[in-house]
C-alpha positions in Angstrom: 41.1 36.1 105.4 44.6 37.0 106.5 45.1 36.8 110.2 46.0 40.1 111.9 49.3 40.5 113.6 49.3 41.1 117.4 50.1 44.8 116.7 47.3 45.2 114.1 44.8 43.6 116.5 45.8 45.9 119.3 45.5 48.9 116.9 42.0 47.7 115.9 41.0 47.1 119.6 42.1 50.7 120.4 40.1 52.1 117.5 36.9 50.2 118.5 37.3 51.2 122.2 37.9 54.9 121.2 34.9 55.0 119.0 32.6 53.9 121.9 34.4 56.3 124.3 33.9 59.3 121.9 30.2 58.3 121.4 29.5 58.0 125.1 31.5 60.9 126.5 32.2 63.3 123.6 35.7 64.3 122.7 36.5 66.6 125.6 35.4 64.2 128.3 36.8 61.1 126.5 39.4 59.5 128.8 42.5 57.7 127.5 42.6 55.6 130.7 39.1 54.2 130.0 40.1 53.6 126.4 43.2 51.5 127.5 41.1 49.5 129.9 38.4 48.8 127.3 40.9 47.9 124.6 42.9 45.8 127.2 46.2 47.5 126.3 48.7 49.5 128.3 48.9 53.3 128.1 52.3 52.9 126.6 50.9 50.8 123.8 48.1 53.2 123.2 50.5 56.2 122.8 52.8 54.1 120.6 49.9 53.7 118.2 48.3 57.1 118.6 50.4 60.1 119.9 47.4 62.1 121.2 43.7 62.1 121.7 43.3 64.3 118.7 45.2 61.9 116.5 43.1 59.0 117.8 39.8 60.9 117.1 40.9 61.7 113.5 42.0 58.1 113.0 38.6 56.8 114.2 36.8 59.0 111.6 39.3 58.3 108.8 39.0 54.5 109.3 35.2 54.6 109.2 35.2 56.9 106.2 37.8 54.8 104.3 35.7 51.7 105.0 32.6 53.4 103.6 34.4 54.6 100.5 35.8 51.1 99.9 32.5 49.3 100.3 30.0 51.7 98.7 29.5 52.3 95.0 26.3 53.2 93.1 26.1 51.6 89.6 23.9 53.4 87.1 21.2 51.0 85.8 19.6 51.8 82.4 16.7 49.5 83.3 15.7 51.5 86.4 14.1 54.9 86.6 16.1 57.9 87.8 13.7 58.2 90.7 14.1 54.6 91.8 17.9 54.7 91.7 18.0 58.0 93.6 15.7 56.5 96.3 18.1 53.5 96.6 21.0 55.9 97.0 19.2 57.8 99.7 18.3 54.7 101.7 21.9 53.5 101.5 23.2 56.9 102.7 20.7 56.7 105.6 22.0 53.3 106.6 25.6 54.6 106.5 24.7 57.7 108.6 22.5 56.0 111.2 24.2 52.6 111.5 27.8 52.9 110.4 28.4 56.3 112.1 25.4 56.8 114.3 23.9 60.2 115.3 25.7 60.1 118.6 29.1 60.0 116.9 28.0 62.5 114.3 27.0 64.9 117.2 30.4 64.4 118.8 32.1 65.2 115.4 30.1 68.4 115.1 30.8 69.5 118.6 34.5 68.9 118.3 34.7 70.7 115.0 33.0 73.8 116.4 35.8 73.8 119.0 38.5 73.1 116.4 37.2 74.6 113.1 40.5 73.9 111.3 39.8 70.2 111.6 36.3 70.6 110.2 37.1 71.3 106.6 35.9 68.1 104.9 35.1 65.6 107.6 31.4 66.5 108.1 31.0 66.2 104.3 32.9 62.9 104.4 30.2 61.2 106.4 28.5 60.8 103.0 29.7 58.7 100.1 30.6 61.8 98.0 32.8 59.9 95.5 30.2 57.2 94.9 27.3 59.7 94.6 29.3 61.9 92.1 30.2 58.9 90.0 26.6 58.0 89.7 25.6 61.5 88.7 28.3 61.5 86.0 26.9 58.2 84.7 23.4 59.6 84.8 24.4 62.7 82.9 26.1 60.6 80.3 23.0 58.5 79.9 20.9 61.6 79.3 19.0 61.3 82.6 20.3 64.4 84.3 21.2 67.8 83.0 24.7 68.3 81.8 25.9 70.5 84.7 28.8 70.4 87.1 28.5 67.1 89.0 30.3 68.5 92.0 27.7 71.2 92.3 25.0 68.6 91.8 26.6 66.5 94.6 26.7 69.5 97.0 23.0 70.3 96.3 22.1 66.6 96.9 24.1 66.4 100.1 22.6 69.7 101.4 19.1 68.4 100.8 19.9 65.1 102.5 21.6 66.8 105.5 18.6 69.1 105.9 16.2 66.3 106.5 18.4 63.4 107.9 21.4 65.0 109.6 21.2 68.4 111.1 17.7 68.1 112.8 18.8 64.9 114.4 22.3 66.1 115.4 20.8 69.3 116.9 18.1 67.4 118.8 15.4 69.1 116.8 14.0 65.9 115.5 14.4 62.1 116.1 15.8 59.6 113.7 12.9 59.0 111.3 11.5 55.5 110.8 8.9 53.8 108.5 6.6 56.2 106.6 8.6 59.2 107.9 11.8 57.9 106.2 9.9 57.2 102.9 8.3 60.7 103.0 11.7 62.4 103.5 13.4 60.3 100.9 10.6 61.0 98.4 11.0 64.7 99.1 14.8 64.7 98.6 14.5 62.7 95.3 11.6 64.8 93.9 13.2 68.1 94.6 16.5 66.9 93.1 14.8 65.6 90.0 12.8 68.8 89.6 16.1 70.7 89.6 18.3 68.4 87.5 16.2 65.7 85.9 15.5 65.5 82.1 11.9 64.5 81.3 
């Protein structure tokens, strides 16, 4: 693996420190001095890399999202049932949401976007692997497993179902992060409703 330059390492240290700061304190209360202390950089260095707290916040989200997009893909498998593959996708999306982002950061994102709606356009949606999901839907349509309808609409429906059980209740503190049998029950619900709507028997 290529060794990072000193500047690249400082950039990464700032991003990691900022992520923890935003999770712990939210956007409004996040403090650039604490971020510089945690990242072990000067304030001058911080502002050389990121001109404002807003830019830093968006950079944190963009880097996480780019990493997810680069590392996640769903290959359609003729040997597996539609149900099994959709379940696999749901479990991977749960892992991304709860472990890569975390509900605390997701909650911070939502609160900040309520305050600045112009920033909100696509970033909530981008928590999910939209491109990977849509590509799988296109492959499933081509294989005759799903109805031949607009895959973007199909993706929107799937993400809405998923968010309704795994995102919004947790972000709004209406429910805890599900575990064990509760996860399986919710995944089965998302998959079965989706297949009822778009599956081909």
